[in-house]
C-alpha positions as CSV (number, residue, x, y, z in Angstrom):
1,X,19.6,-13.1,-56.8
2,X,19.4,-12.6,-53.1
3,X,23.0,-12.2,-51.8
4,X,24.3,-13.0,-48.4
5,X,25.2,-9.4,-47.8
6,X,21.5,-8.4,-48.2
7,X,19.9,-11.4,-46.6
8,X,20.6,-10.3,-43.0
9,X,18.5,-7.8,-41.1
10,X,20.1,-4.4,-40.8
11,X,20.2,-4.6,-37.0
12,X,22.7,-7.5,-37.3
13,X,25.5,-5.1,-38.3
14,X,25.3,-3.2,-35.0
15,X,28.1,-5.2,-33.4
16,X,30.6,-4.4,-36.2
17,X,29.5,-0.8,-36.3
18,X,30.2,-0.4,-32.6
19,X,33.6,-2.0,-33.0
20,X,34.5,0.2,-35.9
21,X,33.3,3.4,-34.2
22,X,35.5,2.6,-31.2
23,X,38.4,1.8,-33.6
24,X,38.2,5.2,-35.2
25,X,38.8,7.0,-31.9
26,X,41.2,4.6,-30.3
27,X,43.5,3.1,-33.0
28,X,47.2,4.2,-32.6
29,X,47.6,4.9,-36.3
30,X,44.6,7.2,-36.4
31,X,45.8,9.0,-33.2
32,X,49.2,9.5,-34.9
33,X,47.6,10.9,-38.1
34,X,45.5,13.3,-36.0
35,X,48.6,14.6,-34.3
36,X,50.2,15.1,-37.7
37,X,47.2,17.3,-38.8
38,X,47.7,19.4,-35.6
39,X,51.4,19.7,-36.4
40,X,50.6,20.9,-39.9
41,X,48.1,23.4,-38.4
42,X,50.8,24.8,-36.1
43,X,53.1,25.2,-39.1
44,X,50.6,27.6,-40.7
45,X,50.7,29.7,-37.6
46,X,54.4,29.6,-37.6
47,X,54.7,30.8,-41.3
48,X,52.2,33.6,-40.6
49,X,54.8,35.1,-38.1
50,X,56.5,36.5,-41.2
51,X,53.7,39.1,-41.5
52,X,54.4,40.5,-38.0
53,X,57.2,42.6,-36.7
54,X,60.1,41.2,-34.7
55,X,61.2,42.9,-31.5
56,X,64.6,42.3,-30.0
57,X,66.3,43.8,-27.0
58,X,70.0,43.7,-26.1
59,X,71.6,44.6,-22.9
60,X,75.3,44.5,-21.9
61,X,77.3,45.6,-18.8
62,X,80.5,44.7,-17.0
63,X,83.7,46.1,-15.6
64,X,86.0,48.2,-17.7
65,X,89.7,49.2,-16.9
66,X,91.2,51.9,-19.2
67,X,94.9,52.7,-19.3
68,X,95.5,55.0,-22.2
69,X,97.5,58.2,-22.9
70,X,94.4,60.2,-22.5
71,X,93.8,58.7,-19.0
72,X,97.4,59.2,-18.0
73,X,97.3,62.8,-19.0
74,X,93.9,63.6,-17.6
75,X,93.4,65.9,-14.7
76,X,90.8,63.9,-12.9
77,X,92.8,63.6,-9.7
78,X,93.9,60.0,-10.3
79,X,97.5,61.0,-10.9
80,X,97.5,59.2,-14.3
81,X,96.4,55.9,-12.9
82,X,94.1,53.7,-15.1
83,X,90.4,54.5,-14.7
84,X,87.8,51.9,-13.7
85,X,84.1,52.2,-14.5
86,X,81.0,50.1,-15.1
87,X,79.7,50.7,-18.6
88,X,76.1,49.9,-19.5
89,X,74.3,49.7,-22.8
90,X,70.9,48.6,-23.9
91,X,69.0,48.7,-27.2
92,X,65.5,47.9,-28.5
93,X,65.0,47.1,-32.2
94,X,61.7,46.6,-34.0
95,X,61.8,45.3,-37.5
96,X,58.9,45.0,-39.9
97,X,59.4,43.3,-43.2
98,X,57.8,45.3,-46.1
99,X,58.8,43.0,-49.0
100,X,60.6,39.7,-49.4
101,X,59.7,38.6,-52.8
102,X,56.4,37.1,-51.6
103,X,58.3,34.6,-49.6
104,X,55.9,34.7,-46.6
105,X,52.9,34.4,-48.9
106,X,54.4,31.3,-50.5
107,X,55.4,29.7,-47.2
108,X,52.0,30.2,-45.8
109,X,50.3,28.8,-48.8
110,X,52.6,25.8,-48.7
111,X,51.8,25.2,-45.0
112,X,48.1,25.3,-45.8
113,X,48.5,22.8,-48.6
114,X,50.6,20.5,-46.3
115,X,47.7,20.6,-43.8
116,X,45.3,19.5,-46.5
117,X,47.7,16.7,-47.4
118,X,47.8,15.7,-43.8
119,X,44.0,15.7,-43.7
120,X,43.9,13.5,-46.8
121,X,46.5,11.2,-45.2
122,X,44.3,11.1,-42.0
123,X,41.3,10.1,-44.1
124,X,43.3,7.4,-45.9
125,X,44.5,6.0,-42.5
126,X,40.9,6.0,-41.3
127,X,39.6,4.2,-44.3
128,X,42.4,1.7,-44.3
129,X,41.9,1.1,-40.6
130,X,38.1,0.6,-41.1
131,X,38.8,-1.9,-43.8
132,X,41.3,-3.7,-41.7
133,X,38.7,-3.8,-38.9
134,X,36.0,-5.1,-41.1
135,X,38.3,-7.6,-42.6
136,X,39.4,-8.9,-39.2
137,X,35.9,-9.0,-37.9
138,X,34.6,-11.0,-41.0
139,X,37.6,-13.3,-40.9
140,X,36.8,-14.3,-37.3
141,X,33.2,-15.0,-38.2
142,X,34.3,-17.0,-41.3
143,X,36.7,-19.2,-39.2
144,X,34.1,-19.6,-36.5
145,X,31.5,-20.8,-39.0
146,X,34.1,-23.2,-40.7
147,X,34.9,-24.7,-37.3
148,X,31.1,-25.3,-36.7
149,X,30.8,-26.9,-40.1
150,X,33.8,-29.1,-39.5
151,X,32.5,-30.2,-36.2
152,X,29.1,-31.0,-37.7
153,X,30.9,-33.0,-40.5
154,X,32.9,-34.9,-37.9
155,X,29.8,-35.7,-35.8
156,X,28.0,-37.0,-38.9
157,X,30.9,-39.3,-39.8
158,X,31.1,-40.4,-36.2
159,X,27.4,-41.4,-36.3
160,X,28.0,-43.3,-39.6
161,X,31.0,-45.0,-38.1
162,X,28.8,-46.1,-35.1
163,X,26.2,-47.5,-37.4
164,X,28.7,-49.5,-39.4
165,X,30.2,-50.8,-36.2
166,X,26.8,-51.9,-35.0
167,X,26.2,-53.7,-38.3
168,X,29.5,-55.5,-38.0
169,X,28.6,-56.5,-34.4
170,X,25.3,-57.9,-35.7
171,X,27.1,-59.8,-38.5
172,X,25.5,-57.8,-41.3
173,X,28.3,-55.3,-41.8
174,X,31.7,-55.4,-43.4
175,X,34.8,-54.7,-41.2
176,X,36.6,-52.9,-43.9
177,X,33.7,-50.4,-44.1
178,X,34.4,-49.6,-40.4
179,X,38.1,-49.0,-41.2
180,X,37.2,-46.7,-44.1
181,X,34.8,-44.8,-41.8
182,X,37.6,-44.4,-39.3
183,X,39.9,-43.1,-42.0
184,X,37.3,-40.5,-43.0
185,X,36.8,-39.6,-39.4
186,X,40.6,-38.9,-39.0
187,X,40.5,-36.7,-42.0
188,X,37.5,-34.8,-40.6
189,X,39.3,-34.3,-37.3
190,X,42.4,-33.0,-39.0
191,X,40.3,-30.5,-40.9
192,X,38.5,-29.4,-37.7
193,X,41.9,-28.9,-35.9
194,X,43.2,-26.9,-38.9
195,X,40.1,-24.6,-38.8
196,X,40.4,-24.2,-35.0
197,X,44.0,-23.1,-35.4
198,X,43.0,-20.6,-38.0
199,X,40.3,-19.3,-35.7
200,X,42.9,-18.8,-32.9
201,X,45.1,-16.9,-35.4
202,X,42.1,-14.8,-36.4
203,X,41.5,-14.0,-32.7
204,X,45.1,-12.8,-32.4
205,X,44.6,-10.5,-35.4
206,X,41.5,-9.3,-33.8
207,X,43.3,-8.4,-30.6
208,X,46.0,-6.5,-32.6
209,X,43.4,-4.5,-34.6
210,X,40.8,-3.8,-31.9
211,X,42.9,-4.0,-28.8
212,X,40.7,-6.7,-27.1
213,X,39.7,-10.3,-27.7
214,X,36.6,-11.0,-29.8
215,X,33.4,-11.8,-28.1
216,X,32.4,-14.4,-30.7
217,X,29.0,-15.1,-29.0
218,X,28.0,-11.5,-29.5
219,X,29.4,-11.1,-33.0
220,X,26.8,-11.1,-35.9
221,X,27.1,-11.1,-39.6
222,X,27.6,-7.5,-40.8
223,X,25.5,-5.9,-43.5
224,X,27.7,-3.7,-45.7
225,X,26.1,-0.7,-47.4
226,X,25.6,-2.2,-50.8
227,X,23.4,0.8,-51.7
228,X,26.6,2.8,-52.0
229,X,27.9,0.6,-54.8
230,X,27.3,2.2,-58.3
231,X,25.6,0.3,-61.1
232,X,28.6,0.3,-63.4
233,X,32.4,-0.1,-63.2
234,X,33.0,3.1,-65.1
235,X,31.0,5.1,-62.6
236,X,32.9,3.4,-59.7
237,X,36.2,4.5,-61.4
238,X,34.9,8.1,-61.8
239,X,34.0,8.2,-58.1
240,X,37.4,6.7,-57.1
241,X,39.5,9.2,-59.1
242,X,37.6,12.1,-57.5
243,X,36.9,10.9,-53.9
244,X,39.8,8.6,-53.1
245,X,41.9,10.5,-50.5
246,X,45.2,9.2,-52.0
247,X,44.3,10.7,-55.4
248,X,43.4,14.0,-53.7
249,X,46.6,14.0,-51.8
250,X,48.7,13.5,-55.0
251,X,46.9,16.4,-56.7
252,X,47.5,18.7,-53.7
253,X,51.2,17.6,-53.7
254,X,51.5,19.2,-57.2
255,X,50.3,22.5,-55.7
256,X,52.9,22.2,-53.0
257,X,55.7,21.7,-55.6
258,X,54.4,24.7,-57.5
259,X,54.6,26.8,-54.3
260,X,58.2,25.5,-53.7
261,X,59.2,27.1,-57.0
262,X,57.7,30.4,-55.9
263,X,59.6,30.1,-52.7
264,X,62.9,29.7,-54.5
265,X,62.0,32.6,-56.9
266,X,61.7,34.9,-53.9
267,X,65.5,34.6,-53.5
268,X,65.8,36.7,-56.8
269,X,64.0,39.6,-55.2
270,X,65.3,42.2,-52.7
271,X,64.3,42.2,-49.1
272,X,63.0,45.5,-47.7
273,X,62.6,46.1,-44.0
274,X,61.4,49.0,-41.9
275,X,63.6,49.1,-38.8
276,X,63.2,51.3,-35.7
277,X,65.9,51.3,-33.0
278,X,66.4,52.9,-29.6
279,X,69.9,52.8,-27.9
280,X,70.9,53.9,-24.4
281,X,74.5,53.9,-23.4
282,X,76.3,54.9,-20.2
283,X,80.1,55.1,-19.9
284,X,80.3,53.1,-23.1
285,X,83.2,53.0,-25.5
286,X,85.6,54.6,-23.0
287,X,83.4,57.7,-23.0
288,X,82.1,59.0,-19.8
289,X,78.5,60.1,-19.8
290,X,75.2,59.0,-21.2
291,X,74.2,58.6,-24.8
292,X,70.7,58.1,-26.4
293,X,70.1,57.2,-30.0
294,X,66.9,57.0,-31.9
295,X,66.6,55.8,-35.5
296,X,63.9,54.8,-38.1
297,X,65.3,53.4,-41.3
298,X,64.2,51.5,-44.4
299,X,66.8,48.9,-45.3
300,X,67.1,46.9,-48.5
301,X,69.2,43.8,-49.1
302,X,69.6,42.2,-52.5
303,X,71.9,39.2,-53.3
304,X,73.2,40.0,-56.7
305,X,75.2,36.8,-57.0
306,X,75.0,33.6,-54.9
307,X,77.2,31.3,-56.8
308,X,74.4,30.0,-59.0
309,X,72.7,28.4,-56.0
310,X,69.4,30.1,-56.7
311,X,69.5,29.0,-60.3
312,X,70.1,25.4,-59.4
313,X,67.5,25.5,-56.6
314,X,65.0,26.8,-59.1
315,X,65.9,24.0,-61.5
316,X,65.6,21.5,-58.7
317,X,62.1,22.8,-57.8
318,X,61.1,22.5,-61.4
319,X,62.0,18.8,-61.5
320,X,60.3,18.3,-58.2
321,X,57.2,19.8,-59.7
322,X,57.3,17.5,-62.7
323,X,57.9,14.5,-60.5
324,X,54.8,15.4,-58.5
325,X,52.8,15.4,-61.7
326,X,54.2,11.9,-62.6
327,X,53.4,10.7,-59.1
328,X,49.8,12.0,-59.5
329,X,49.4,10.0,-62.7
330,X,50.8,6.9,-61.0
331,X,48.5,7.3,-58.0
332,X,45.5,7.7,-60.3
333,X,46.5,4.5,-62.1
334,X,46.8,2.6,-58.8
335,X,43.4,3.9,-57.6
336,X,41.8,2.8,-60.8
337,X,43.5,-0.6,-60.5
338,X,42.3,-1.1,-57.0
339,X,38.8,-0.1,-58.0
340,X,38.7,-2.6,-60.9
341,X,40.1,-5.4,-58.8
342,X,37.6,-4.7,-56.0
343,X,34.8,-4.6,-58.5
344,X,35.8,-7.9,-60.1
345,X,36.2,-9.5,-56.7
346,X,32.6,-8.5,-55.8
347,X,31.2,-9.8,-59.1
348,X,33.1,-13.0,-58.7
349,X,32.0,-13.5,-55.2
350,X,28.3,-12.9,-56.1
351,X,28.5,-15.3,-59.0
352,X,30.2,-18.0,-56.9
353,X,27.7,-17.6,-54.2
354,X,24.8,-18.5,-56.5
355,X,26.6,-21.5,-57.9
356,X,27.7,-22.8,-54.6
357,X,24.3,-22.5,-53.1
358,X,23.1,-24.8,-55.8
359,X,26.1,-27.1,-55.2
360,X,25.1,-27.4,-51.5
361,X,21.5,-28.3,-52.4
362,X,22.6,-30.9,-55.0
363,X,25.3,-32.4,-52.7
364,X,22.8,-32.6,-49.8
365,X,20.2,-34.4,-52.0
366,X,22.9,-36.9,-53.2
367,X,24.0,-37.6,-49.6
368,X,20.5,-38.2,-48.4
369,X,19.8,-40.5,-51.3
370,X,23.0,-42.5,-50.7
371,X,22.3,-42.7,-47.0
372,X,18.9,-44.2,-47.7
373,X,20.4,-46.7,-50.1
374,X,23.0,-47.6,-47.5
375,X,20.3,-48.2,-45.0
376,X,18.6,-50.5,-47.5
377,X,21.9,-52.3,-48.1
378,X,22.2,-51.1,-51.7
379,X,25.2,-48.7,-51.2
380,X,28.7,-48.9,-49.8
381,X,29.7,-46.9,-46.8
382,X,32.6,-45.3,-48.7
383,X,30.2,-43.8,-51.2
384,X,28.0,-42.5,-48.3
385,X,31.0,-40.9,-46.6
386,X,32.2,-39.4,-49.9
387,X,28.8,-37.9,-50.4
388,X,28.9,-36.4,-46.9
389,X,32.4,-35.0,-47.7
390,X,31.0,-33.4,-50.8
391,X,28.3,-31.7,-48.7
392,X,30.9,-30.5,-46.3
393,X,33.1,-29.1,-49.0
394,X,30.2,-27.4,-50.7
395,X,29.1,-25.8,-47.4
396,X,32.7,-24.6,-46.7
397,X,33.0,-23.1,-50.1
398,X,29.6,-21.4,-49.8
399,X,30.5,-20.0,-46.4
400,X,33.8,-18.6,-47.7
401,X,32.1,-17.1,-50.7
402,X,29.4,-15.5,-48.6
403,X,32.0,-13.7,-46.4
404,X,34.1,-12.9,-49.5
405,X,31.1,-11.0,-50.9
406,X,30.7,-9.0,-47.7
407,X,34.4,-8.1,-47.7
408,X,34.4,-7.2,-51.4
409,X,31.8,-4.5,-50.7
410,X,34.0,-2.9,-48.1
411,X,37.0,-3.3,-50.4
412,X,35.2,-1.5,-53.2
413,X,34.1,1.3,-50.9
414,X,37.6,1.8,-49.8
415,X,38.9,2.0,-53.3
416,X,36.2,4.6,-54.2
417,X,37.1,6.6,-51.1
418,X,33.7,6.0,-49.5
419,X,34.5,3.8,-46.6
420,X,33.9,6.5,-44.0
421,X,31.8,7.3,-41.0
422,X,28.8,8.7,-42.9
423,X,28.4,5.8,-45.3
424,X,28.9,3.1,-42.6
425,X,26.5,4.9,-40.2
426,X,29.0,4.9,-37.4
427,X,28.1,6.8,-34.2
428,X,31.0,8.7,-32.6
429,X,31.8,7.3,-29.2
């Protein structure tokens, strides 16, 4: 069976491809996700700072007035008056961590994993945005085509009404047939107005998605990459579980939770630092003169008891780890569900398309036959109008099914995690 998705020349998809390419580099949600990736990258640099030494400098000065027995009994020529001086002190400390229970290693690993998650989230956002763009684009085309069909149906009924009116004027027609034709015309107009309203709503959705109004005259029916669809549902599910970014993000979240446990376990280990310090003091501590100190020490700190906070934190991290595993299982189920639903939607759309194509052909033949009978005076106008309505309904259903098939391909690609730049052939703008 030749499907609607494959019956259009490949060049026809160029308009949608351009729109989607621009969407990838201009949509606010994608820009936000990109900034989240950059933020996660900066977090890696931040955690690596634990591998480097810290350098701190301290300086203090001020005015000091000393009135003590020593000063009053001194022979400095002040006759026992309080002494006044300006003390000054400065110090430089360099600290290099030697061991902290592998805390820095764990934090750096966690930061890298969080960056991977942010990249998976970016890919999810991109694919969701691409699907939203394709959905909006196809919806506008669908409503535009339905408006055209409704106008054609309205024009056909109007012509039939004019013919019946002429017959009545000549005395060969029936007045009630004219009234019935007018009734059918009003129904056709109502349908056309309804489709025009839906087209206006579709244009509003288009503006929200793409940031500009649709150029309907330049829009063409897209050709989804049906060659990316596997031959069986089982294969589609296998691909989805592996390539869907949401599933990959859930798996990486388990590793993050495992690293969080290691981070907590580092609290059970001592912290060992190498510390070098240089001090310079002048008239400090009520002592006249200059003092210089130099030191290089290894210091160790070990919390022997912390009120069971470390134990409870470790227990909490364990539950978080198990929760991440459950979340992974739930995400996998959801991905499989989405893939199955998308697969069935595609099969249903393709089957409906073949049936509705036959329905359009049959309804058209019936309409032409009844119209010829009416012209020969052997058929009523109401039957002719009903036959015309059947043709219109069949064409509307066929049009909807044709666009449903195109959309189902994009939906299945998104579920499998393959709705990306490479598979859509998008050119970076």
